[in-house]
FIKOLZA-1660 file (N, C-alpha, C; in steps of 0.1 Angstrom, whole numbers, plus 5000, padded with zeros to 4 digits):
% residues 117
   i   px   py   pz ch aa at
   1 2274 8709 3394  A  M  N
   1 2285 8717 3397  A  M CA
   1 2283 8714 3412  A  M  C
   2 2271 8714 3419  A  G  N
   2 2270 8704 3435  A  G CA
   2 2272 8693 3438  A  G  C
   3 2273 8683 3428  A  L  N
   3 2276 8671 3431  A  L CA
   3 2290 8667 3427  A  L  C
   4 2297 8680 3421  A  T  N
   4 2311 8674 3414  A  T CA
   4 2318 8681 3427  A  T  C
   5 2312 8692 3432  A  V  N
   5 2318 8691 3446  A  V CA
   5 2322 8682 3457  A  V  C
   6 2308 8675 3460  A  L  N
   6 2308 8670 3470  A  L CA
   6 2314 8657 3467  A  L  C
   7 2314 8651 3455  A  L  N
   7 2322 8641 3447  A  L CA
   7 2334 8643 3449  A  L  C
   8 2344 8660 3450  A  G  N
   8 2357 8659 3448  A  G CA
   8 2362 8655 3466  A  G  C
   9 2352 8666 3476  A  I  N
   9 2352 8663 3488  A  I CA
   9 2356 8647 3489  A  I  C
  10 2342 8640 3487  A  V  N
  10 2346 8626 3493  A  V CA
  10 2360 8620 3488  A  V  C
  11 2360 8620 3476  A  L  N
  11 2375 8615 3473  A  L CA
  11 2384 8620 3475  A  L  C
  12 2387 8632 3474  A  C  N
  12 2401 8641 3482  A  C CA
  12 2402 8637 3499  A  C  C
  13 2392 8643 3507  A  L  N
  13 2397 8642 3516  A  L CA
  13 2391 8629 3527  A  L  C
  14 2389 8621 3515  A  G  N
  14 2386 8602 3521  A  G CA
  14 2400 8599 3526  A  G  C
  15 2410 8603 3520  A  N  N
  15 2423 8599 3520  A  N CA
  15 2432 8610 3528  A  N  C
  16 2437 8600 3540  A  T  N
  16 2443 8611 3550  A  T CA
  16 2458 8619 3544  A  T  C
  17 2462 8611 3536  A  M  N
  17 2474 8619 3530  A  M CA
  17 2470 8637 3519  A  M  C
  18 2457 8630 3513  A  W  N
  18 2452 8640 3508  A  W CA
  18 2446 8654 3511  A  W  C
  19 2449 8652 3526  A  R  N
  19 2439 8667 3533  A  R CA
  19 2449 8674 3535  A  R  C
  20 2460 8680 3537  A  P  N
  20 2468 8690 3539  A  P CA
  20 2467 8700 3528  A  P  C
  21 2468 8691 3519  A  Y  N
  21 2468 8694 3504  A  Y CA
  21 2455 8699 3500  A  Y  C
  22 2442 8693 3503  A  V  N
  22 2433 8700 3497  A  V CA
  22 2428 8710 3505  A  V  C
  23 2432 8710 3514  A  Y  N
  23 2430 8723 3528  A  Y CA
  23 2435 8738 3525  A  Y  C
  24 2447 8736 3525  A  Q  N
  24 2451 8745 3520  A  Q CA
  24 2452 8750 3501  A  Q  C
  25 2446 8738 3495  A  T  N
  25 2443 8747 3481  A  T CA
  25 2426 8756 3485  A  T  C
  26 2419 8750 3490  A  I  N
  26 2406 8757 3496  A  I CA
  26 2403 8769 3499  A  I  C
  27 2419 8766 3509  A  M  N
  27 2416 8782 3514  A  M CA
  27 2424 8794 3510  A  M  C
  28 2433 8788 3498  A  V  N
  28 2435 8802 3487  A  V CA
  28 2429 8806 3480  A  V  C
  29 2419 8793 3475  A  V  N
  29 2410 8798 3464  A  V CA
  29 2401 8807 3471  A  V  C
  30 2395 8798 3483  A  L  N
  30 2386 8810 3489  A  L CA
  30 2392 8823 3493  A  L  C
  31 2403 8823 3497  A  A  N
  31 2405 8839 3499  A  A CA
  31 2406 8847 3483  A  A  C
  32 2414 8845 3476  A  L  N
  32 2410 8847 3461  A  L CA
  32 2397 8852 3460  A  L  C
  33 2386 8843 3459  A  Y  N
  33 2376 8844 3458  A  Y CA
  33 2372 8855 3463  A  Y  C
  34 2377 8868 3476  A  G  N
  34 2378 8880 3474  A  G CA
  34 2377 8892 3471  A  G  C
  35 2384 8888 3462  A  F  N
  35 2385 8895 3449  A  F CA
  35 2367 8899 3448  A  F  C
  36 2363 8886 3439  A  L  N
  36 2354 8886 3435  A  L CA
  36 2344 8892 3444  A  L  C
  37 2340 8889 3456  A  N  N
  37 2337 8897 3469  A  N CA
  37 2332 8911 3470  A  N  C
  38 2346 8916 3467  A  G  N
  38 2348 8930 3466  A  G CA
  38 2346 8939 3458  A  G  C
  39 2348 8930 3443  A  Y  N
  39 2339 8938 3429  A  Y CA
  39 2327 8937 3430  A  Y  C
  40 2317 8924 3434  A  I  N
  40 2302 8925 3431  A  I CA
  40 2299 8935 3443  A  I  C
  41 2304 8937 3458  A  T  N
  41 2298 8942 3468  A  T CA
  41 2294 8959 3463  A  T  C
  42 2310 8964 3456  A  T  N
  42 2313 8980 3454  A  T CA
  42 2302 8981 3442  A  T  C
  43 2307 8968 3427  A  R  N
  43 2291 8975 3419  A  R CA
  43 2277 8973 3426  A  R  C
  44 2276 8965 3436  A  T  N
  44 2263 8968 3439  A  T CA
  44 2258 8982 3447  A  T  C
  45 2272 8986 3459  A  L  N
  45 2269 8996 3464  A  L CA
  45 2269 9010 3454  A  L  C
  46 2277 9006 3445  A  K  N
  46 2277 9020 3440  A  K CA
  46 2263 9021 3424  A  K  C
  47 2255 9010 3425  A  F  N
  47 2246 9008 3416  A  F CA
  47 2232 9019 3429  A  F  C
  48 2232 9014 3438  A  F  N
  48 2225 9025 3450  A  F CA
  48 2231 9035 3454  A  F  C
  49 2236 9039 3447  A  G  N
  49 2242 9050 3452  A  G CA
  49 2252 9055 3463  A  G  C
  50 2260 9045 3465  A  T  N
  50 2273 9051 3476  A  T CA
  50 2284 9057 3463  A  T  C
  51 2293 9070 3470  A  T  N
  51 2304 9070 3462  A  T CA
  51 2315 9065 3470  A  T  C
  52 2317 9062 3482  A  D  N
  52 2328 9059 3487  A  D CA
  52 2330 9045 3486  A  D  C
  53 2345 9043 3480  A  W  N
  53 2346 9027 3474  A  W CA
  53 2352 9020 3487  A  W  C
  54 2356 9030 3498  A  N  N
  54 2362 9023 3508  A  N CA
  54 2350 9013 3516  A  N  C
  55 2344 9026 3521  A  F  N
  55 2330 9014 3529  A  F CA
  55 2330 9004 3517  A  F  C
  56 2326 9001 3508  A  S  N
  56 2323 8990 3501  A  S CA
  56 2330 8984 3504  A  S  C
  57 2343 8986 3504  A  A  N
  57 2361 8971 3509  A  A CA
  57 2358 8971 3521  A  A  C
  58 2353 8979 3528  A  A  N
  58 2357 8974 3546  A  A CA
  58 2345 8964 3547  A  A  C
  59 2334 8967 3543  A  M  N
  59 2317 8959 3543  A  M CA
  59 2326 8942 3538  A  M  C
  60 2327 8945 3523  A  S  N
  60 2334 8927 3522  A  S CA
  60 2340 8923 3527  A  S  C
  61 2355 8930 3531  A  A  N
  61 2368 8925 3536  A  A CA
  61 2369 8920 3548  A  A  C
  62 2354 8930 3560  A  I  N
  62 2350 8927 3575  A  I CA
  62 2340 8912 3576  A  I  C
  63 2330 8915 3571  A  M  N
  63 2318 8909 3571  A  M CA
  63 2320 8895 3567  A  M  C
  64 2321 8888 3560  A  L  N
  64 2324 8875 3555  A  L CA
  64 2333 8863 3560  A  L  C
  65 2345 8871 3561  A  P  N
  65 2354 8867 3572  A  P CA
  65 2354 8865 3579  A  P  C
  66 2348 8874 3589  A  L  N
  66 2344 8873 3602  A  L CA
  66 2335 8862 3610  A  L  C
  67 2325 8861 3600  A  F  N
  67 2316 8850 3606  A  F CA
  67 2320 8836 3602  A  F  C
  68 2331 8836 3596  A  I  N
  68 2338 8824 3592  A  I CA
  68 2348 8819 3601  A  I  C
  69 2360 8832 3609  A  T  N
  69 2365 8831 3618  A  T CA
  69 2357 8826 3631  A  T  C
  70 2346 8837 3631  A  A  N
  70 2340 8831 3645  A  A CA
  70 2334 8817 3643  A  A  C
  71 2330 8810 3632  A  A  N
  71 2323 8797 3633  A  A CA
  71 2341 8786 3637  A  A  C
  72 2349 8792 3628  A  V  N
  72 2361 8784 3630  A  V CA
  72 2367 8785 3646  A  V  C
  73 2364 8796 3651  A  L  N
  73 2367 8801 3666  A  L CA
  73 2360 8794 3676  A  L  C
  74 2350 8788 3669  A  I  N
  74 2337 8787 3682  A  I CA
  74 2340 8768 3678  A  I  C
  75 2347 8762 3669  A  E  N
  75 2344 8752 3669  A  E CA
  75 2364 8746 3672  A  E  C
  76 2371 8754 3675  A  V  N
  76 2381 8748 3678  A  V CA
  76 2379 8746 3695  A  V  C
  77 2371 8760 3702  A  A  N
  77 2367 8761 3716  A  A CA
  77 2358 8747 3721  A  A  C
  78 2349 8743 3711  A  V  N
  78 2339 8737 3715  A  V CA
  78 2350 8717 3718  A  V  C
  79 2361 8719 3704  A  A  N
  79 2371 8712 3705  A  A CA
  79 2378 8707 3719  A  A  C
  80 2385 8722 3719  A  W  N
  80 2390 8719 3734  A  W CA
  80 2381 8718 3746  A  W  C
  81 2373 8722 3746  A  L  N
  81 2364 8721 3759  A  L CA
  81 2363 8703 3759  A  L  C
  82 2358 8697 3749  A  A  N
  82 2359 8681 3747  A  A CA
  82 2367 8675 3748  A  A  C
  83 2382 8685 3751  A  R  N
  83 2396 8676 3750  A  R CA
  83 2392 8664 3740  A  R  C
  84 2387 8664 3722  A  T  N
  84 2392 8656 3715  A  T CA
  84 2405 8659 3710  A  T  C
  85 2413 8647 3703  A  S  N
  85 2425 8642 3698  A  S CA
  85 2426 8652 3684  A  S  C
  86 2435 8662 3682  A  Q  N
  86 2432 8673 3667  A  Q CA
  86 2445 8668 3660  A  Q  C
  87 2444 8667 3647  A  R  N
  87 2460 8667 3643  A  R CA
  87 2463 8680 3641  A  R  C
  88 2456 8692 3642  A  Y  N
  88 2466 8702 3644  A  Y CA
  88 2459 8709 3660  A  Y  C
  89 2470 8716 3666  A  S  N
  89 2466 8724 3677  A  S CA
  89 2455 8732 3674  A  S  C
  90 2454 8741 3686  A  A  N
  90 2441 8751 3683  A  A CA
  90 2445 8768 3675  A  A  C
  91 2461 8766 3681  A  G  N
  91 2469 8780 3681  A  G CA
  91 2471 8777 3665  A  G  C
  92 2475 8765 3657  A  E  N
  92 2482 8767 3644  A  E CA
  92 2464 8767 3639  A  E  C
  93 2457 8766 3636  A  T  N
  93 2442 8763 3633  A  T CA
  93 2435 8776 3631  A  T  C
  94 2438 8787 3643  A  V  N
  94 2432 8800 3645  A  V CA
  94 2445 8811 3636  A  V  C
  95 2461 8805 3640  A  M  N
  95 2472 8811 3626  A  M CA
  95 2465 8807 3612  A  M  C
  96 2462 8800 3611  A  R  N
  96 2462 8799 3598  A  R CA
  96 2448 8806 3591  A  R  C
  97 2440 8808 3599  A  T  N
  97 2428 8812 3601  A  T CA
  97 2425 8830 3595  A  T  C
  98 2437 8835 3605  A  I  N
  98 2443 8849 3603  A  I CA
  98 2449 8854 3594  A  I  C
  99 2458 8840 3586  A  G  N
  99 2466 8843 3574  A  G CA
  99 2454 8842 3559  A  G  C
 100 2448 8837 3565  A  W  N
 100 2435 8836 3556  A  W CA
 100 2432 8849 3552  A  W  C
 101 2423 8852 3566  A  Y  N
 101 2415 8867 3568  A  Y CA
 101 2422 8874 3561  A  Y  C
 102 2440 8877 3562  A  L  N
 102 2444 8890 3558  A  L CA
 102 2446 8888 3542  A  L  C
 103 2447 8876 3538  A  L  N
 103 2447 8874 3521  A  L CA
 103 2435 8878 3517  A  L  C
 104 2425 8875 3524  A  N  N
 104 2412 8875 3517  A  N CA
 104 2404 8891 3519  A  N  C
 105 2416 8897 3529  A  G  N
 105 2410 8913 3533  A  G CA
 105 2415 8919 3520  A  G  C
 106 2430 8915 3519  A  V  N
 106 2436 8922 3507  A  V CA
 106 2431 8922 3491  A  V  C
 107 2425 8909 3489  A  S  N
 107 2420 8906 3478  A  S CA
 107 2407 8911 3477  A  S  C
 108 2399 8920 3491  A  C  N
 108 2385 8921 3488  A  C CA
 108 2391 8938 3485  A  C  C
 109 2399 8945 3490  A  Y  N
 109 2406 8954 3489  A  Y CA
 109 2403 8956 3475  A  Y  C
 110 2412 8950 3471  A  I  N
 110 2418 8956 3453  A  I CA
 110 2402 8953 3442  A  I  C
 111 2397 8943 3452  A  G  N
 111 2384 8938 3439  A  G CA
 111 2376 8947 3439  A  G  C
 112 2375 8956 3454  A  A  N
 112 2366 8969 3455  A  A CA
 112 2369 8980 3450  A  A  C
 113 2386 8982 3444  A  Y  N
 113 2391 8997 3443  A  Y CA
 113 2389 8994 3421  A  Y  C
 114 2390 8979 3424  A  R  N
 114 2390 8976 3406  A  R CA
 114 2371 8977 3401  A  R  C
 115 2362 8977 3411  A  G  N
 115 2348 8977 3409  A  G CA
 115 2341 8988 3410  A  G  C
 116 2354 8996 3419  A  Y  N
 116 2345 9013 3419  A  Y CA
 116 2352 9021 3405  A  Y  C
 117 2358 9012 3396  A  L  N
 117 2366 9024 3385  A  L CA
 117 2354 9023 3377  A  L  C
% end
């Protein structure tokens, strides 16, 4: 699996024409994996006795995307401080990250609700 992913990254991201499409596809797939994140988090917390699915949904919807969003913001800040040339502006990158965050959060809540049933 790991070798396939690395091969796909090298072949798809090596060609600059494919990068925006691969980037958007990866972001949508990762956002939809939020459903799996919420489902597994809720099932695990339910196993340990938590009865509030809203807590499970909030934890799964906030923690992982918050970490990834912080990493993206740090990368944008370092690139801005270094005055490197970028294909996309910092504002556009932040807006894409916020869009991904919202889609992932909704997916997490749906997964957490389904996992609690």
